[in-house]
LUMKE-565616 format. One line per 10 residues: their letters; for each residue x, y, z of C-alpha. Coordinates in nm, 3 decimals. Layout:
N
a	X:Y:Z  ...
% end
This chain:
257
mlkdftfvvn	2.093:-0.680:1.414  1.870:-0.983:1.357  1.519:-0.929:1.495  1.312:-1.223:1.619  0.949:-1.248:1.731  0.760:-1.535:1.894  0.383:-1.583:1.920  0.159:-1.857:2.059  -0.182:-1.894:1.892  -0.488:-1.880:2.118
keeagirldl	-0.834:-2.028:2.049  -0.979:-1.700:1.918  -0.701:-1.661:1.661  -0.710:-2.020:1.531  -0.827:-2.090:1.177  -0.688:-1.785:0.995  -0.400:-1.777:0.748  -0.047:-1.758:0.884  0.036:-1.441:0.688  -0.286:-1.272:0.804
fltkkdlpls	-0.214:-1.368:1.165  0.128:-1.203:1.150  -0.012:-0.899:0.967  -0.250:-0.838:1.257  0.038:-0.832:1.504  0.212:-0.508:1.588  0.497:-0.566:1.344  0.671:-0.304:1.129  0.614:-0.520:0.821  0.367:-0.511:0.533
rsriqelikd	0.173:-0.825:0.442  0.376:-0.865:0.122  0.701:-0.843:0.322  0.570:-1.102:0.569  0.481:-1.334:0.280  0.834:-1.294:0.143  0.983:-1.389:0.481  0.754:-1.693:0.506  0.856:-1.810:0.157  1.223:-1.754:0.247
gqvkvdgrea	1.187:-1.987:0.547  1.218:-1.712:0.807  0.884:-1.808:0.968  0.841:-2.141:1.145  0.543:-2.308:1.309  0.653:-2.540:1.590  1.000:-2.540:1.438  0.890:-2.622:1.084  0.859:-2.403:0.776  0.504:-2.329:0.663
kpgykikpkd	0.327:-2.165:0.370  0.158:-1.822:0.386  -0.184:-1.988:0.356  -0.130:-2.232:0.643  -0.433:-2.224:0.877  -0.297:-2.176:1.226  -0.412:-2.392:1.518  -0.445:-2.332:1.893  -0.110:-2.349:2.077  0.092:-2.324:1.753
kitllvpepe	0.425:-2.161:1.837  0.517:-1.921:1.558  0.865:-1.775:1.531  0.960:-1.498:1.289  1.315:-1.391:1.205  1.371:-1.059:1.030  1.726:-1.067:0.889  1.956:-0.775:0.850  1.873:-0.579:0.534  2.082:-0.703:0.243
eteilpeeik	2.314:-0.472:0.060  2.091:-0.301:-0.191  2.135:-0.390:-0.556  1.974:-0.062:-0.652  2.223:0.208:-0.740  2.201:0.566:-0.607  2.130:0.821:-0.878  2.162:1.197:-0.861  1.800:1.287:-0.930  1.658:1.615:-0.800
ldilyedsdl	1.401:1.572:-0.521  1.131:1.818:-0.421  1.176:1.793:-0.042  0.907:1.975:0.155  1.025:1.866:0.500  1.320:1.678:0.648  1.451:1.594:0.995  1.660:1.315:1.146  1.374:1.063:1.123  1.182:1.128:0.804
lvinkpqgmv	1.146:1.306:0.472  0.835:1.443:0.303  0.876:1.426:-0.074  0.656:1.578:-0.343  0.665:1.295:-0.599  0.613:1.412:-0.957  0.380:1.246:-1.200  0.560:0.987:-1.415  0.809:0.873:-1.150  0.801:0.513:-1.026
vhpagkirsq	0.838:0.484:-0.648  1.056:0.172:-0.629  1.225:-0.070:-0.871  1.010:-0.354:-0.999  1.045:-0.595:-1.289  1.275:-0.450:-1.554  1.264:-0.101:-1.403  1.588:-0.063:-1.203  1.671:0.305:-1.240  1.519:0.655:-1.239
tlvnallfhc	1.290:0.563:-0.950  1.230:0.754:-0.630  1.433:0.493:-0.441  1.735:0.555:-0.667  1.709:0.926:-0.585  1.661:0.862:-0.212  1.967:0.640:-0.189  2.178:0.922:-0.331  2.030:1.178:-0.092  2.019:0.956:0.216
pnlsgiggkv	2.222:0.630:0.189  2.125:0.488:0.531  1.749:0.456:0.493  1.535:0.218:0.699  1.581:-0.139:0.576  1.247:-0.275:0.696  1.094:-0.239:0.350  1.349:-0.479:0.201  1.640:-0.422:-0.035  1.437:-0.262:-0.317
rpgivhrldk	1.208:-0.050:-0.096  1.434:0.113:0.164  1.251:0.382:0.359  0.926:0.330:0.167  0.626:0.326:0.403  0.353:0.386:0.145  0.349:0.460:-0.225  0.175:0.637:-0.511  0.115:0.507:-0.862  0.356:0.616:-1.133
etsgllviak	0.113:0.863:-1.291  -0.004:1.007:-0.956  0.174:1.307:-0.809  0.165:1.386:-0.439  0.332:1.372:-0.101  0.517:1.066:0.028  0.657:1.022:0.378  0.994:0.842:0.377  1.137:0.675:0.689  1.506:0.739:0.755
ndfahqslsr	1.537:0.478:1.030  1.360:0.166:1.161  1.198:0.350:1.453  1.032:0.599:1.217  0.932:0.318:0.979  0.761:0.123:1.258  0.579:0.431:1.387  0.458:0.546:1.045  0.351:0.193:0.945  0.151:0.162:1.265
qikertierr	-0.021:0.496:1.206  -0.117:0.397:0.851  -0.241:0.058:0.969  -0.450:0.215:1.247  -0.567:0.488:1.007  -0.461:0.773:1.230  -0.294:0.918:0.921  -0.546:1.054:0.674  -0.462:1.044:0.304  -0.645:1.280:0.069
ykalvwgeik	-0.638:1.312:-0.309  -0.736:1.570:-0.569  -0.856:1.459:-0.910  -0.982:1.606:-1.236  -1.307:1.431:-1.328  -1.472:1.430:-1.670  -1.844:1.354:-1.658  -2.155:1.463:-1.471  -2.131:1.501:-1.093  -2.471:1.621:-0.971
keegeihtly	-2.400:1.650:-0.598  -2.145:1.882:-0.442  -2.029:1.608:-0.205  -2.112:1.250:-0.120  -1.991:0.890:-0.123  -1.931:0.634:-0.395  -1.955:0.269:-0.289  -1.811:0.011:-0.525  -1.588:-0.296:-0.562  -1.262:-0.300:-0.751
grskknrkkm	-1.013:-0.560:-0.864  -0.749:-0.639:-1.124  -0.847:-0.549:-1.482  -0.903:-0.848:-1.710  -0.789:-0.648:-2.013  -0.477:-0.496:-1.857  -0.331:-0.677:-1.554  -0.128:-0.367:-1.462  -0.447:-0.172:-1.397  -0.739:-0.193:-1.154
evirkmpdar	-1.104:-0.154:-1.252  -1.452:-0.136:-1.100  -1.612:-0.478:-1.058  -1.978:-0.466:-1.161  -2.052:-0.827:-1.080  -1.905:-1.062:-0.823  -1.752:-1.380:-0.971  -2.004:-1.604:-0.793  -2.291:-1.397:-0.942  -2.458:-1.371:-0.601
sqmpeiahrg	-2.418:-0.995:-0.577  -2.391:-0.716:-0.828  -2.271:-0.365:-0.763  -2.487:-0.072:-0.873  -2.358:0.183:-1.121  -2.118:0.436:-0.976  -2.310:0.738:-0.851  -2.346:1.029:-1.093  -2.164:0.872:-1.386  -2.360:1.066:-1.650
qknhglwtmd	-2.238:1.082:-2.009  -2.474:1.338:-2.167  -2.360:1.665:-2.014  -1.982:1.667:-2.015  -1.784:1.893:-1.789  -1.461:1.901:-1.591  -1.448:1.902:-1.210  -1.175:1.924:-0.952  -1.257:1.684:-0.669  -1.115:1.629:-0.323
yglwtkkrsq	-1.162:1.275:-0.200  -1.051:1.015:0.051  -1.043:0.641:-0.012  -1.127:0.365:0.237  -1.093:-0.001:0.139  -1.225:-0.321:0.289  -1.104:-0.657:0.165  -1.372:-0.894:0.030  -1.132:-1.155:-0.107  -0.774:-1.182:-0.225
kireaitryk	-0.872:-1.036:-0.564  -1.166:-0.803:-0.494  -1.194:-0.516:-0.246  -1.473:-0.288:-0.137  -1.397:0.082:-0.169  -1.575:0.386:-0.032  -1.479:0.716:-0.194  -1.590:1.025:-0.004  -1.573:1.326:-0.231  -1.630:1.700:-0.244
vlkrfkd	-1.637:1.910:-0.560  -1.387:2.194:-0.524  -1.433:2.372:-0.855  -1.642:2.336:-1.169  -1.523:2.424:-1.518  -1.727:2.515:-1.826  -1.743:2.281:-2.125
% end
């Protein structure tokens, strides 16, 4: 069924981008999904189509239509899944390293979504036709747990919990280098790599040259060793291209050279 939402901008909300305004509302949609809907003409301001970057004004009437999910163009594939938990609302999957979460670009098969469609054909359609059931994701080379929404109710609830940070995500990593402290925080900025656009990298210097980030804590190169670290990542947006990240870590085990 077609879902529609209507908002009227107040004085305190005026001046921000249209896509950001909608992202801040209690909607079961990611910012990228909202931007897609705006570009597809599903968002109107006072009855007219607008761009994602439109700066909203007081008393603007904003309407959003979320259409029925299209028939997926992604084919189900019989790929074995490591399912740790399943009920009528959600799945908890242990994603292996090397598996892409959802189709993108030329990659249309052998993804987690292909496997999910075979296991559970009627996944939540909020994520769009190529991301059914996907609430969050992990990079291709990162293994770990993913929560998959089976229906729209579960998708909305899980998205809200991630947005409000009531769900805590933790990671374990093998680190090569010198980590002097047993636990602590690393404050830095990161953005898209200039050498490889598919990767992210630490930003040492802001583009406007007004601020420069210090070296990452304990990044020694003289005494090499291998550590297992447990860490959580918090991000804060500085701009569309650069974000501030705080990594809280704890060394779990040290290995000899």
